Backbone of each chain as ProteinMPNN parsed JSONL, in Angstrom:
{"seq_chain_A": "MTPKQRKLAYELITNPPPGSDLAAAKEYGIDLTLLVENLDLTVAERLRKLYSVATFLEKMRKTTGIGK", "coords_chain_A": {"N_chain_A": [[7.428, 111.358, -106.486], [4.456, 112.658, -105.242], [3.512, 115.781, -103.624], [1.509, 115.151, -101.789], [1.878, 112.409, -101.42], [4.424, 112.466, -100.322], [3.952, 113.744, -97.919], [2.313, 111.844, -96.684], [4.138, 109.732, -96.582], [6.006, 110.676, -94.705], [4.381, 110.844, -92.498], [3.842, 108.154, -92.144], [6.38, 107.077, -91.576], [7.05, 108.419, -89.318], [5.116, 107.806, -87.427], [4.599, 104.765, -87.554], [2.073, 102.366, -88.457], [0.918, 100.41, -85.744], [2.244, 97.139, -85.32], [2.834, 96.825, -87.977], [4.918, 96.165, -90.919], [6.535, 98.319, -91.365], [6.709, 99.434, -88.839], [8.075, 97.39, -87.551], [10.492, 97.442, -88.95], [11.441, 99.983, -88.272], [11.692, 99.693, -85.518], [13.713, 97.861, -85.489], [15.808, 99.378, -86.211], [16.198, 100.4, -88.724], [16.76, 103.111, -90.85], [14.209, 104.873, -91.749], [13.816, 107.28, -92.956], [15.728, 107.504, -94.911], [14.816, 105.731, -96.809], [12.523, 106.992, -97.74], [13.629, 109.273, -98.88], [15.079, 108.066, -100.937], [13.024, 106.913, -102.463], [12.052, 109.095, -103.656], [13.757, 109.584, -105.687], [14.877, 108.905, -109.103], [15.419, 105.664, -110.657], [17.922, 105.66, -111.887], [19.153, 107.795, -110.584], [19.278, 106.743, -108.011], [21.089, 104.636, -108.365], [23.373, 106.05, -109.118], [23.863, 107.493, -106.82], [24.478, 105.411, -105.09], [26.825, 104.477, -106.326], [28.467, 106.668, -106.018], [28.66, 106.879, -103.193], [29.718, 104.35, -102.55], [32.137, 104.393, -103.933], [33.487, 106.428, -102.634], [33.625, 105.327, -100.033], [35.249, 103.183, -100.58], [37.638, 104.437, -101.246], [38.237, 105.526, -98.779], [38.597, 103.194, -97.349], [40.904, 102.21, -98.53], [42.774, 104.038, -97.637], [43.104, 103.283, -95.073], [44.112, 100.808, -95.127], [46.208, 97.812, -95.095], [49.515, 98.527, -94.228], [49.195, 101.231, -94.413]], "CA_chain_A": [[6.496, 111.371, -105.361], [3.684, 113.898, -105.191], [3.551, 116.381, -102.288], [0.578, 114.418, -100.922], [2.552, 111.137, -101.08], [5.555, 112.775, -99.436], [3.365, 114.028, -96.597], [1.875, 110.56, -96.136], [5.337, 108.958, -96.284], [6.582, 111.141, -93.443], [3.469, 110.453, -91.41], [4.007, 106.702, -91.943], [7.65, 106.717, -90.935], [7.102, 109.026, -87.977], [4.233, 106.981, -86.577], [4.172, 103.596, -88.34], [0.937, 101.64, -87.864], [1.37, 99.34, -84.84], [2.217, 95.773, -85.861], [3.132, 96.814, -89.415], [6.315, 95.908, -91.284], [7.268, 99.578, -91.177], [6.979, 99.552, -87.392], [9.118, 96.385, -87.234], [11.762, 97.926, -89.507], [11.874, 101.132, -87.455], [12.114, 99.166, -84.22], [14.991, 97.154, -85.7], [16.859, 100.383, -86.386], [16.297, 100.845, -90.127], [16.48, 104.542, -90.999], [13.133, 104.957, -92.75], [13.908, 108.578, -93.677], [16.553, 107.273, -96.108], [13.973, 105.055, -97.803], [11.641, 108.0, -98.346], [14.475, 110.107, -99.767], [15.408, 107.269, -102.14], [11.826, 106.729, -103.29], [11.849, 110.357, -104.381], [14.741, 109.639, -106.784], [14.684, 107.941, -110.189], [16.304, 104.495, -110.484], [19.279, 106.08, -112.29], [19.7, 108.632, -109.498], [19.595, 105.853, -106.877], [22.317, 103.895, -108.688], [24.505, 106.994, -109.083], [24.118, 107.805, -105.404], [25.171, 104.232, -104.569], [28.176, 104.446, -106.893], [29.215, 107.762, -105.393], [28.95, 106.519, -101.786], [30.583, 103.17, -102.513], [33.466, 104.788, -104.412], [34.109, 107.179, -101.543], [33.947, 104.392, -98.956], [36.389, 102.372, -101.012], [38.847, 105.275, -101.103], [38.506, 105.611, -97.339], [39.099, 101.88, -96.925], [42.284, 102.084, -99.02], [43.667, 104.875, -96.845], [43.314, 102.65, -93.768], [44.466, 99.411, -95.39], [47.481, 97.28, -94.607], [50.688, 99.307, -94.642], [48.871, 102.668, -94.497]], "C_chain_A": [[5.759, 112.718, -105.345], [3.801, 114.498, -103.779], [2.66, 115.632, -101.298], [1.204, 113.091, -100.461], [3.691, 111.374, -100.099], [5.054, 113.021, -98.006], [2.972, 112.716, -95.919], [3.083, 109.714, -95.73], [5.925, 109.381, -94.931], [5.681, 110.834, -92.25], [3.685, 108.962, -91.079], [5.305, 106.36, -91.225], [7.8, 107.348, -89.553], [6.283, 108.196, -86.993], [3.749, 105.778, -87.368], [3.005, 102.895, -87.662], [1.444, 100.504, -86.96], [1.226, 97.953, -85.475], [2.555, 95.682, -87.338], [4.609, 96.466, -89.658], [7.163, 97.164, -91.131], [7.643, 99.765, -89.711], [8.125, 98.611, -87.001], [10.481, 96.869, -87.732], [12.317, 99.071, -88.666], [12.412, 100.65, -86.113], [13.47, 98.467, -84.343], [16.155, 98.137, -85.88], [17.075, 100.825, -87.82], [15.935, 102.324, -90.187], [15.465, 104.733, -92.129], [13.176, 106.268, -93.525], [14.714, 108.395, -94.96], [15.737, 106.604, -97.213], [13.085, 106.077, -98.509], [12.438, 108.879, -99.311], [14.776, 109.355, -101.063], [14.206, 107.068, -103.054], [11.515, 107.981, -104.099], [12.806, 110.494, -105.57], [14.332, 108.695, -107.912], [15.63, 106.759, -109.936], [17.747, 104.89, -110.827], [19.924, 106.915, -111.186], [20.087, 107.778, -108.287], [20.917, 105.126, -107.136], [23.541, 104.816, -108.646], [24.884, 107.358, -107.653], [24.896, 106.653, -104.768], [26.623, 104.226, -105.045], [29.056, 105.505, -106.221], [29.622, 107.407, -103.955], [29.946, 105.372, -101.726], [32.013, 103.524, -102.944], [34.206, 105.546, -103.31], [34.528, 106.257, -100.401], [35.165, 103.548, -99.312], [37.705, 103.154, -100.903], [39.251, 105.376, -99.639], [39.151, 104.308, -96.852], [40.561, 101.723, -97.332], [43.246, 102.896, -98.17], [43.941, 104.265, -95.474], [43.706, 101.184, -93.916], [45.812, 99.022, -94.809], [48.618, 98.152, -95.128], [50.412, 100.796, -94.745], [49.003, 103.317, -93.123]], "O_chain_A": [[6.38, 113.778, -105.427], [4.154, 113.786, -102.839], [3.001, 115.493, -100.124], [1.087, 112.699, -99.3], [3.901, 110.595, -99.17], [5.653, 112.569, -97.03], [3.256, 112.501, -94.741], [3.073, 109.063, -94.685], [6.293, 108.535, -94.116], [6.156, 110.594, -91.14], [3.708, 108.564, -89.914], [5.34, 105.47, -90.375], [8.576, 106.874, -88.723], [6.715, 107.926, -85.872], [2.602, 105.762, -87.815], [2.945, 102.832, -86.434], [2.303, 99.725, -87.371], [0.205, 97.645, -86.09], [2.564, 94.589, -87.904], [5.428, 96.471, -88.738], [8.35, 97.092, -90.812], [8.75, 100.198, -89.387], [9.017, 98.975, -86.235], [11.491, 96.731, -87.042], [13.514, 99.122, -88.384], [13.441, 101.124, -85.631], [14.273, 98.484, -83.409], [17.322, 97.778, -85.723], [18.03, 101.546, -88.109], [14.917, 102.74, -89.635], [15.821, 104.752, -93.307], [12.634, 106.358, -94.627], [14.434, 109.037, -95.972], [15.939, 106.872, -98.398], [12.919, 106.031, -99.728], [11.981, 109.188, -100.411], [14.734, 109.932, -102.15], [14.347, 107.053, -104.277], [10.801, 107.927, -105.101], [12.673, 111.421, -106.369], [13.53, 107.785, -107.7], [16.532, 106.846, -109.103], [18.682, 104.493, -110.131], [21.109, 106.753, -110.893], [21.087, 108.046, -107.62], [21.758, 105.013, -106.244], [24.612, 104.412, -108.194], [26.059, 107.51, -107.32], [25.842, 106.871, -104.011], [27.54, 103.997, -104.256], [30.221, 105.265, -105.905], [30.769, 107.607, -103.553], [30.902, 105.409, -100.952], [32.98, 103.011, -102.38], [35.397, 105.332, -103.085], [35.629, 106.375, -99.865], [36.0, 103.241, -98.461], [38.74, 102.608, -100.521], [40.432, 105.321, -99.297], [40.099, 104.312, -96.068], [41.365, 101.173, -96.579], [44.4, 102.506, -97.992], [44.882, 104.665, -94.788], [43.643, 100.414, -92.958], [46.465, 99.808, -94.123], [48.676, 98.474, -96.314], [51.301, 101.558, -95.125], [48.773, 104.519, -92.984]]}, "seq_chain_B": "MTPNSEEFLTLLNQAEVEYVVIGGVALVAHGSARATFDLDVCYKHSKENIEKLCRALQPFHPRLRGAPLDLPFRFDSKTVTAGLNFALATDLGDFNLLGEVAGLGSYDAVYKSSQHKKVENISCRVLSLDGLYRAKSAAGRNKDIEALKEIKGLKELKERLQEE", "coords_chain_B": {"N_chain_B": [[37.034, 96.731, -106.302], [34.594, 99.193, -106.789], [31.942, 98.693, -108.993], [30.777, 100.561, -111.829], [27.57, 100.522, -112.236], [25.871, 101.272, -114.342], [27.56, 101.422, -116.531], [28.393, 98.778, -116.738], [25.975, 97.413, -117.177], [25.2, 98.501, -119.605], [27.156, 97.445, -121.222], [26.515, 94.685, -121.093], [23.982, 94.758, -122.249], [24.557, 95.683, -124.823], [25.904, 93.494, -125.753], [23.867, 91.761, -125.88], [23.281, 90.008, -123.775], [21.507, 87.721, -121.728], [20.199, 88.507, -118.697], [19.601, 89.12, -115.163], [19.47, 91.673, -112.812], [20.456, 91.302, -109.519], [20.661, 91.031, -105.879], [22.425, 93.496, -103.851], [22.525, 95.827, -105.483], [20.149, 95.604, -106.906], [18.405, 95.899, -104.8], [18.928, 98.564, -104.11], [18.039, 99.785, -106.425], [15.346, 99.543, -106.051], [14.976, 101.293, -104.015], [16.258, 100.957, -101.605], [18.464, 101.801, -98.865], [20.995, 100.802, -98.682], [24.547, 100.205, -98.804], [26.664, 98.84, -101.287], [29.361, 96.933, -102.639], [29.737, 95.476, -104.858], [28.438, 94.064, -107.908], [25.73, 92.018, -108.458], [24.705, 89.551, -110.687], [22.332, 87.517, -112.262], [22.642, 85.084, -114.681], [21.636, 83.584, -117.809], [22.223, 80.227, -118.145], [23.004, 79.17, -120.74], [24.351, 77.85, -123.823], [24.6, 79.735, -125.909], [24.177, 82.158, -124.558], [26.231, 82.178, -122.699], [28.438, 82.351, -124.355], [28.078, 84.927, -125.391], [28.267, 86.42, -123.055], [30.914, 85.9, -122.246], [32.351, 86.964, -124.431], [31.699, 89.634, -124.077], [32.83, 90.286, -121.596], [35.506, 89.481, -121.605], [37.442, 91.423, -122.658], [37.883, 92.929, -120.406], [39.45, 91.674, -118.625], [38.672, 89.447, -116.705], [39.102, 87.943, -113.528], [39.365, 85.448, -110.934], [38.005, 86.491, -107.972], [39.795, 87.11, -105.02], [41.423, 84.946, -105.343], [44.746, 83.528, -105.694], [47.026, 85.481, -107.645], [48.531, 84.103, -109.477], [47.09, 81.883, -110.025], [45.909, 79.694, -112.439], [43.467, 80.806, -114.664], [40.958, 81.011, -116.964], [38.625, 83.02, -118.395], [36.364, 81.836, -120.161], [34.095, 80.298, -122.56], [34.194, 77.553, -122.096], [35.065, 77.321, -119.424], [33.019, 78.715, -118.06], [30.78, 77.252, -118.772], [31.336, 74.85, -117.531], [31.229, 75.604, -114.899], [29.227, 77.495, -112.522], [28.548, 79.618, -110.649], [30.341, 82.634, -110.261], [32.715, 84.643, -108.648], [33.962, 87.577, -109.533], [36.747, 89.742, -110.3], [37.244, 92.577, -112.234], [38.445, 94.838, -114.821], [36.472, 96.666, -114.806], [35.344, 96.568, -112.365], [34.038, 94.83, -109.428], [32.232, 91.836, -109.814], [29.554, 89.563, -109.353], [28.682, 86.653, -110.833], [25.926, 84.725, -111.271], [24.576, 81.565, -111.839], [22.417, 80.376, -110.781], [20.054, 81.12, -108.169], [19.823, 80.967, -104.71], [16.833, 79.975, -103.104], [15.276, 80.779, -105.191], [16.041, 79.629, -107.678], [17.034, 78.6, -110.979], [17.984, 80.685, -113.842], [15.549, 81.088, -115.316], [13.525, 80.99, -113.368], [14.319, 83.104, -111.798], [14.068, 85.169, -113.6], [11.293, 85.198, -113.91], [10.576, 86.245, -111.486], [11.334, 88.805, -111.731], [11.391, 92.313, -112.674], [10.841, 94.812, -115.19], [13.096, 97.523, -115.477], [13.78, 100.886, -116.135], [16.653, 102.556, -116.596], [17.312, 105.506, -117.108], [18.465, 105.619, -120.288], [18.927, 102.948, -120.298], [17.73, 99.711, -120.416], [16.709, 97.188, -118.227], [16.377, 94.027, -116.49], [15.298, 93.595, -113.205], [15.504, 91.994, -110.111], [12.549, 91.422, -108.268], [11.131, 92.98, -105.263], [9.864, 91.007, -103.753], [11.14, 88.728, -104.764], [13.771, 89.281, -104.001], [13.441, 89.152, -101.274], [12.867, 86.458, -100.916], [15.263, 85.323, -101.847], [17.168, 86.383, -100.087], [16.223, 85.411, -97.686], [16.64, 82.7, -98.06], [19.384, 82.638, -98.262], [20.204, 83.094, -95.69], [22.109, 84.452, -94.101], [23.701, 86.266, -91.423], [23.99, 88.979, -91.999], [21.926, 89.456, -93.673], [19.621, 89.688, -92.236], [18.975, 92.278, -91.447], [18.548, 93.364, -93.959], [16.259, 91.973, -94.737], [14.342, 92.996, -92.986], [14.335, 95.609, -93.887], [13.472, 95.306, -96.542], [10.822, 94.402, -96.227], [9.702, 96.608, -94.906], [10.119, 98.602, -96.829], [8.601, 97.632, -98.93], [6.018, 97.759, -97.863], [5.822, 100.507, -97.469], [5.961, 101.446, -100.134], [3.662, 100.266, -101.205], [1.633, 101.467, -99.684], [1.974, 104.118, -100.436], [1.413, 104.004, -103.127], [-1.266, 103.571, -103.077], [-2.173, 105.995, -102.529]], "CA_chain_B": [[36.699, 98.031, -106.925], [33.155, 99.362, -106.974], [31.627, 98.824, -110.419], [29.777, 101.507, -112.287], [26.523, 99.613, -112.692], [25.333, 101.69, -115.635], [28.558, 101.043, -117.544], [28.377, 97.324, -116.863], [24.7, 96.991, -117.774], [25.266, 98.899, -121.008], [28.011, 96.454, -121.868], [25.747, 93.442, -121.229], [22.894, 95.001, -123.216], [25.143, 95.755, -126.179], [26.273, 92.127, -126.151], [22.6, 91.009, -125.869], [23.339, 88.956, -122.75], [20.275, 87.595, -120.941], [20.594, 88.607, -117.285], [18.733, 89.847, -114.225], [20.232, 92.286, -111.716], [19.972, 90.808, -108.219], [21.535, 91.471, -104.795], [22.385, 94.841, -103.278], [22.217, 96.86, -106.493], [18.714, 95.487, -107.169], [17.748, 96.503, -103.631], [19.059, 100.021, -104.236], [17.164, 100.197, -107.526], [13.979, 99.619, -105.515], [14.882, 102.366, -103.034], [16.987, 100.644, -100.37], [19.533, 102.74, -98.509], [22.191, 100.018, -98.325], [25.724, 100.366, -99.673], [27.227, 97.555, -101.729], [30.595, 97.179, -103.379], [29.821, 94.66, -106.067], [27.184, 93.94, -108.666], [25.341, 90.608, -108.629], [23.881, 89.35, -111.879], [22.0, 86.122, -112.588], [22.701, 84.965, -116.139], [21.094, 82.343, -118.357], [23.361, 79.315, -118.339], [22.865, 78.471, -122.015], [25.572, 77.945, -124.629], [24.628, 81.009, -126.652], [24.302, 83.299, -123.629], [27.574, 82.123, -122.103], [29.366, 82.875, -125.368], [27.895, 86.395, -125.431], [28.785, 86.941, -121.78], [32.378, 85.814, -122.287], [32.843, 87.947, -125.406], [31.52, 90.986, -123.521], [33.669, 90.546, -120.419], [36.935, 89.147, -121.803], [38.346, 92.585, -122.779], [38.077, 93.595, -119.112], [40.354, 90.806, -117.86], [38.086, 88.846, -115.504], [39.879, 86.961, -112.755], [38.616, 85.022, -109.757], [38.274, 87.407, -106.857], [40.314, 86.49, -103.815], [42.317, 83.828, -105.672], [46.117, 83.983, -105.962], [47.135, 86.034, -108.997], [49.158, 83.14, -110.397], [46.202, 80.728, -110.238], [45.461, 79.713, -113.843], [42.028, 80.982, -114.835], [40.554, 81.591, -118.256], [37.189, 83.288, -118.437], [35.88, 81.533, -121.508], [32.86, 79.498, -122.603], [34.445, 76.236, -121.499], [35.105, 77.495, -117.956], [31.7, 79.136, -117.538], [29.859, 76.123, -118.97], [31.656, 73.833, -116.525], [30.905, 76.136, -113.567], [27.894, 78.103, -112.43], [28.637, 80.922, -109.998], [31.707, 83.154, -110.284], [32.989, 85.94, -108.035], [35.009, 88.094, -110.43], [37.277, 91.108, -110.298], [37.549, 92.939, -113.616], [38.856, 96.239, -114.953], [35.278, 97.509, -114.593], [34.906, 96.448, -110.971], [33.768, 93.481, -108.917], [30.936, 91.321, -110.215], [29.239, 88.168, -109.062], [27.825, 86.082, -111.87], [25.26, 83.546, -110.703], [23.753, 80.77, -112.751], [21.171, 80.15, -110.05], [19.963, 81.904, -106.943], [19.191, 80.217, -103.617], [15.49, 80.453, -102.782], [14.529, 81.032, -106.422], [16.387, 78.616, -108.671], [17.866, 78.997, -112.121], [17.676, 81.975, -114.496], [14.143, 81.215, -115.709], [12.735, 81.305, -112.169], [14.725, 84.456, -111.382], [13.462, 86.083, -114.579], [9.86, 85.297, -113.606], [10.427, 87.088, -110.286], [11.985, 90.117, -111.972], [10.575, 93.32, -113.353], [11.612, 95.694, -116.076], [13.414, 98.878, -114.96], [14.433, 101.75, -117.119], [17.64, 103.419, -115.943], [17.457, 106.461, -118.198], [18.34, 104.934, -121.584], [19.299, 101.523, -120.154], [16.645, 98.82, -119.996], [17.23, 95.956, -117.63], [15.482, 93.297, -115.599], [15.773, 93.666, -111.822], [14.748, 91.086, -109.231], [11.511, 92.154, -107.509], [11.321, 92.978, -103.799], [9.475, 89.675, -103.259], [12.234, 87.825, -105.128], [14.918, 89.588, -103.145], [13.13, 88.65, -99.932], [13.036, 84.988, -100.936], [16.693, 85.006, -102.011], [17.916, 86.721, -98.859], [15.775, 84.459, -96.645], [17.283, 81.411, -98.315], [20.827, 82.775, -98.026], [20.279, 82.849, -94.251], [23.293, 85.033, -93.459], [23.376, 87.255, -90.389], [23.91, 90.325, -92.579], [20.68, 89.604, -94.424], [18.473, 89.909, -91.342], [18.635, 93.698, -91.56], [18.001, 93.576, -95.309], [14.888, 91.442, -94.764], [13.48, 93.988, -92.299], [14.233, 96.778, -94.755], [12.652, 94.944, -97.718], [9.403, 94.376, -95.836], [9.301, 97.994, -94.637], [10.111, 99.307, -98.111], [7.449, 97.122, -99.704], [4.806, 98.331, -97.275], [5.829, 101.956, -97.754], [5.612, 101.653, -101.545], [2.26, 99.894, -101.409], [0.756, 102.492, -99.09], [2.088, 105.36, -101.225], [0.731, 103.779, -104.41], [-2.707, 103.666, -102.826], [-2.497, 107.433, -102.396]], "C_chain_B": [[35.183, 98.086, -107.156], [32.818, 99.516, -108.458], [30.649, 99.95, -110.682], [28.68, 100.667, -112.941], [26.01, 99.98, -114.086], [26.261, 101.261, -116.77], [28.493, 99.534, -117.82], [27.102, 96.836, -117.557], [24.63, 97.366, -119.254], [26.055, 97.873, -121.81], [27.239, 95.138, -122.113], [24.62, 93.607, -122.258], [23.428, 95.018, -124.646], [25.495, 94.365, -126.685], [25.047, 91.204, -126.191], [22.636, 89.811, -124.923], [22.0, 88.937, -122.018], [20.672, 87.53, -119.469], [19.501, 89.297, -116.482], [19.638, 90.405, -113.129], [19.619, 91.818, -110.401], [20.815, 91.465, -107.116], [21.359, 92.937, -104.402], [22.024, 95.935, -104.272], [20.729, 96.815, -106.849], [17.932, 96.135, -106.018], [17.766, 98.019, -103.736], [18.149, 100.535, -105.347], [15.718, 100.332, -107.055], [13.835, 100.714, -104.455], [15.591, 102.107, -101.72], [18.112, 101.634, -100.131], [20.815, 102.001, -98.153], [23.325, 100.28, -99.303], [26.224, 98.978, -100.058], [28.423, 97.84, -102.615], [30.732, 96.307, -104.618], [28.429, 94.556, -106.702], [26.908, 92.455, -108.885], [24.393, 90.496, -109.811], [23.603, 87.859, -112.032], [21.943, 86.025, -114.113], [22.12, 83.623, -116.571], [22.257, 81.426, -118.719], [23.156, 78.486, -119.605], [24.129, 78.714, -122.846], [25.693, 79.326, -125.289], [24.87, 82.187, -125.707], [25.698, 83.347, -122.995], [28.612, 82.683, -123.093], [29.29, 84.405, -125.452], [28.52, 87.042, -124.189], [30.322, 86.97, -121.794], [32.966, 86.842, -123.245], [32.773, 89.36, -124.839], [32.538, 91.284, -122.429], [35.163, 90.321, -120.642], [37.846, 90.372, -121.939], [38.655, 93.26, -121.446], [38.777, 92.686, -118.107], [39.739, 90.228, -116.575], [39.055, 87.865, -114.839], [39.067, 86.597, -111.523], [38.991, 85.893, -108.586], [38.762, 86.627, -105.643], [41.258, 85.331, -104.076], [43.732, 84.366, -105.9], [46.242, 84.43, -107.417], [47.729, 85.039, -109.995], [48.299, 81.878, -110.613], [45.686, 80.777, -111.671], [43.936, 79.834, -113.929], [41.767, 81.652, -116.171], [39.043, 81.784, -118.238], [36.715, 83.069, -119.868], [34.662, 80.598, -121.425], [33.035, 78.159, -121.897], [34.386, 76.318, -119.971], [33.711, 77.804, -117.417], [30.687, 77.997, -117.687], [30.083, 75.058, -117.892], [31.296, 74.29, -115.112], [29.507, 76.714, -113.546], [27.977, 79.515, -111.856], [30.095, 81.368, -109.925], [31.777, 84.509, -109.586], [34.192, 86.509, -108.774], [35.474, 89.499, -110.063], [37.627, 91.397, -111.747], [38.021, 94.387, -113.643], [37.693, 97.19, -114.693], [34.803, 97.491, -113.149], [34.593, 95.013, -110.62], [32.348, 93.045, -109.25], [30.78, 89.893, -109.735], [28.275, 87.677, -110.134], [27.241, 84.787, -111.32], [24.376, 82.855, -111.728], [22.443, 80.387, -112.097], [21.23, 80.883, -108.716], [19.22, 81.09, -105.879], [17.836, 80.835, -103.306], [14.624, 80.673, -104.014], [14.775, 79.947, -107.458], [17.223, 79.171, -109.797], [17.341, 80.285, -112.756], [16.192, 82.133, -114.801], [13.255, 81.6, -114.526], [13.054, 82.729, -111.699], [14.073, 85.481, -112.312], [11.968, 86.295, -114.259], [9.599, 86.186, -112.39], [11.005, 88.484, -110.489], [11.003, 91.08, -112.619], [11.456, 94.231, -114.176], [11.857, 97.037, -115.377], [14.111, 99.638, -116.066], [15.366, 102.666, -116.335], [18.091, 104.435, -116.995], [17.374, 105.721, -119.527], [18.745, 103.454, -121.519], [18.076, 100.731, -119.675], [17.24, 97.581, -119.37], [16.156, 95.29, -116.793], [16.11, 93.306, -114.219], [14.898, 92.759, -110.975], [13.785, 91.92, -108.377], [11.832, 92.135, -106.009], [10.938, 91.623, -103.207], [10.575, 88.651, -103.551], [13.453, 88.038, -104.259], [14.693, 89.057, -101.734], [13.355, 87.14, -99.873], [14.513, 84.601, -101.026], [17.464, 85.26, -100.72], [17.499, 85.814, -97.703], [16.513, 83.133, -96.8], [18.78, 81.47, -98.023], [21.119, 82.606, -96.529], [21.513, 83.395, -93.557], [22.862, 86.078, -92.44], [23.159, 88.634, -90.992], [22.61, 90.547, -93.342], [19.467, 89.895, -93.549], [18.006, 91.358, -91.448], [17.996, 93.984, -92.92], [16.557, 93.101, -95.389], [13.903, 92.409, -94.106], [13.258, 95.185, -93.221], [13.323, 96.492, -95.957], [11.169, 94.986, -97.356], [8.882, 95.787, -95.571], [9.155, 98.787, -95.934], [8.89, 98.907, -98.94], [6.155, 97.733, -99.176], [4.693, 99.823, -97.587], [5.393, 102.23, -99.199], [4.14, 101.352, -101.802], [1.32, 100.963, -100.869], [0.811, 103.797, -99.893], [1.396, 105.215, -102.571], [-0.777, 103.893, -104.265], [-3.144, 105.126, -102.815], [-2.784, 108.082, -103.749]], "O_chain_B": [[34.583, 97.135, -107.657], [33.368, 100.399, -109.116], [29.794, 100.251, -109.849], [28.844, 100.168, -114.054], [25.748, 99.103, -114.909], [25.814, 100.802, -117.821], [28.531, 99.087, -118.966], [27.15, 95.957, -118.417], [24.063, 96.627, -120.059], [25.675, 97.489, -122.917], [27.306, 94.561, -123.198], [24.346, 92.696, -123.039], [22.83, 94.444, -125.556], [25.401, 94.083, -127.88], [25.167, 90.018, -126.496], [22.097, 88.746, -125.224], [21.427, 89.986, -121.723], [21.386, 86.62, -119.046], [18.614, 89.956, -117.024], [20.476, 89.687, -112.584], [18.41, 91.926, -110.197], [21.602, 92.367, -107.403], [20.298, 93.531, -104.595], [21.296, 96.869, -103.933], [20.112, 97.857, -107.068], [16.935, 96.825, -106.236], [16.759, 98.682, -103.488], [17.554, 101.605, -105.218], [14.956, 101.135, -107.593], [12.722, 101.034, -104.038], [15.539, 102.937, -100.813], [18.646, 102.229, -101.067], [21.638, 102.522, -97.399], [23.093, 100.543, -100.483], [26.206, 98.055, -99.244], [28.483, 98.881, -103.27], [31.726, 96.39, -105.339], [27.411, 94.912, -106.107], [27.742, 91.729, -109.426], [23.418, 91.239, -109.926], [24.515, 87.037, -111.945], [21.255, 86.818, -114.757], [22.11, 82.657, -115.808], [23.147, 81.79, -119.488], [23.136, 77.256, -119.555], [24.876, 79.662, -122.6], [26.735, 79.98, -125.232], [25.652, 83.09, -126.004], [26.263, 84.42, -122.785], [29.538, 83.395, -122.704], [30.311, 85.083, -125.568], [29.202, 88.063, -124.272], [30.937, 87.96, -121.397], [33.949, 87.511, -122.927], [33.658, 90.181, -125.078], [33.051, 92.4, -122.341], [35.99, 90.906, -119.943], [38.941, 90.363, -121.379], [39.577, 94.07, -121.358], [38.705, 92.902, -116.897], [40.234, 90.494, -115.48], [39.727, 87.075, -115.502], [38.182, 87.348, -111.112], [40.168, 86.019, -108.248], [38.19, 85.596, -105.291], [41.838, 84.785, -103.138], [43.899, 85.531, -106.26], [45.641, 83.834, -108.311], [47.47, 85.117, -111.196], [48.717, 80.937, -111.287], [45.094, 81.774, -112.084], [43.211, 79.042, -113.327], [42.296, 82.725, -116.462], [38.284, 80.827, -118.084], [36.672, 83.997, -120.675], [34.266, 80.172, -120.34], [32.141, 77.692, -121.192], [33.745, 75.497, -119.315], [33.28, 77.213, -116.427], [29.834, 77.805, -116.82], [29.133, 74.445, -117.405], [31.08, 73.461, -114.227], [28.701, 76.456, -114.44], [27.541, 80.481, -112.482], [30.976, 80.584, -109.572], [30.999, 85.412, -109.89], [35.304, 85.992, -108.659], [34.7, 90.327, -109.583], [38.236, 90.565, -112.42], [38.003, 95.077, -112.624], [37.896, 98.368, -114.399], [33.962, 98.298, -112.753], [34.845, 94.096, -111.401], [31.386, 93.773, -109.008], [31.735, 89.116, -109.711], [27.189, 88.228, -110.311], [27.974, 83.87, -110.95], [23.545, 83.479, -112.388], [21.462, 80.103, -112.785], [22.302, 81.217, -108.21], [18.123, 80.589, -106.124], [17.697, 82.057, -103.249], [13.399, 80.748, -103.915], [13.835, 79.41, -108.044], [18.02, 80.09, -109.607], [16.385, 80.891, -112.272], [15.63, 83.204, -114.571], [12.351, 82.425, -114.658], [12.168, 83.462, -111.259], [13.59, 86.523, -111.868], [11.456, 87.412, -114.329], [8.539, 86.801, -112.276], [11.149, 89.25, -109.536], [9.92, 90.689, -113.054], [12.645, 94.401, -113.904], [10.953, 97.61, -114.769], [14.919, 99.095, -116.82], [14.916, 103.458, -115.507], [19.103, 104.253, -117.671], [16.3, 105.232, -119.874], [18.887, 102.793, -122.548], [17.475, 101.056, -118.651], [18.17, 96.988, -119.915], [15.154, 95.908, -116.433], [17.306, 93.057, -114.07], [13.675, 92.765, -111.116], [14.147, 92.967, -107.842], [12.688, 91.377, -105.551], [11.589, 91.137, -102.282], [10.902, 87.816, -102.707], [14.094, 87.078, -103.829], [15.62, 88.578, -101.08], [13.942, 86.615, -98.928], [14.957, 83.665, -100.361], [18.304, 84.457, -100.315], [18.314, 85.483, -96.842], [16.949, 82.525, -95.823], [19.375, 80.482, -97.591], [22.148, 82.047, -96.149], [21.928, 82.86, -92.529], [21.804, 86.694, -92.57], [22.271, 89.374, -90.57], [22.236, 91.685, -93.625], [18.415, 90.296, -94.047], [16.809, 91.636, -91.529], [17.034, 94.744, -93.02], [15.724, 93.743, -96.029], [12.791, 92.616, -94.591], [12.148, 95.708, -93.326], [12.508, 97.331, -96.341], [10.359, 95.544, -98.096], [7.764, 96.126, -95.958], [8.199, 99.541, -96.114], [8.24, 99.746, -99.564], [5.303, 98.17, -99.95], [3.622, 100.327, -97.922], [4.576, 103.113, -99.46], [3.46, 102.083, -102.521], [0.335, 101.32, -101.514], [-0.194, 104.497, -100.013], [0.855, 106.185, -103.102], [-1.478, 104.264, -105.207], [-4.306, 105.453, -103.055], [-3.07, 109.277, -103.812]]}, "name": "protein", "num_of_chains": 2, "seq": "MTPKQRKLAYELITNPPPGSDLAAAKEYGIDLTLLVENLDLTVAERLRKLYSVATFLEKMRKTTGIGKMTPNSEEFLTLLNQAEVEYVVIGGVALVAHGSARATFDLDVCYKHSKENIEKLCRALQPFHPRLRGAPLDLPFRFDSKTVTAGLNFALATDLGDFNLLGEVAGLGSYDAVYKSSQHKKVENISCRVLSLDGLYRAKSAAGRNKDIEALKEIKGLKELKERLQEE"}
């Protein structure tokens, strides 16, 4: 993402055009800041971030599982 | 167990399996901020492709996820040919193998709705945002409502940024 695109992205998620899909997503509670951060990553970086988060969540889940 | 998508896709590529990445991992590849614990793949349900798929996965001891451990199950060409969709646990993690996708159809239709993605040195086909929208709409689950809102927002954001 170029600096100009990043600036536009933050303008769009801060004040989404009324009636737009972005506005609907924001109103629904979607964290649009996370989308912008992800769009700034490569596909490989996005998948690694997912793997890292999911692996951690799974470890957390195991510590609170049955018999723990 | 959360699969390492890159490891799994490398394995499928080395075995020359015809597949398209769908589901939550495909969403993340497009920029979604959702967490998912399994990898969904649509595969071509042809004799040759099923044989390649089975040869690639057999060393990782696929078993039916959620089924009793003593339930007889052999992940081989005969089983996959007779079935279509499989929720599997393997040594590499949890995978869902789908022969067709609701809202889209069989592999050929899914492939047409997919796009090429390069994950560093891994080339793969990933279901497009439009395809994901159609699949999640057809699935009609409560958990997909949020995903549908996110897909539409993400699509608009990408389109507006591309115009820049």
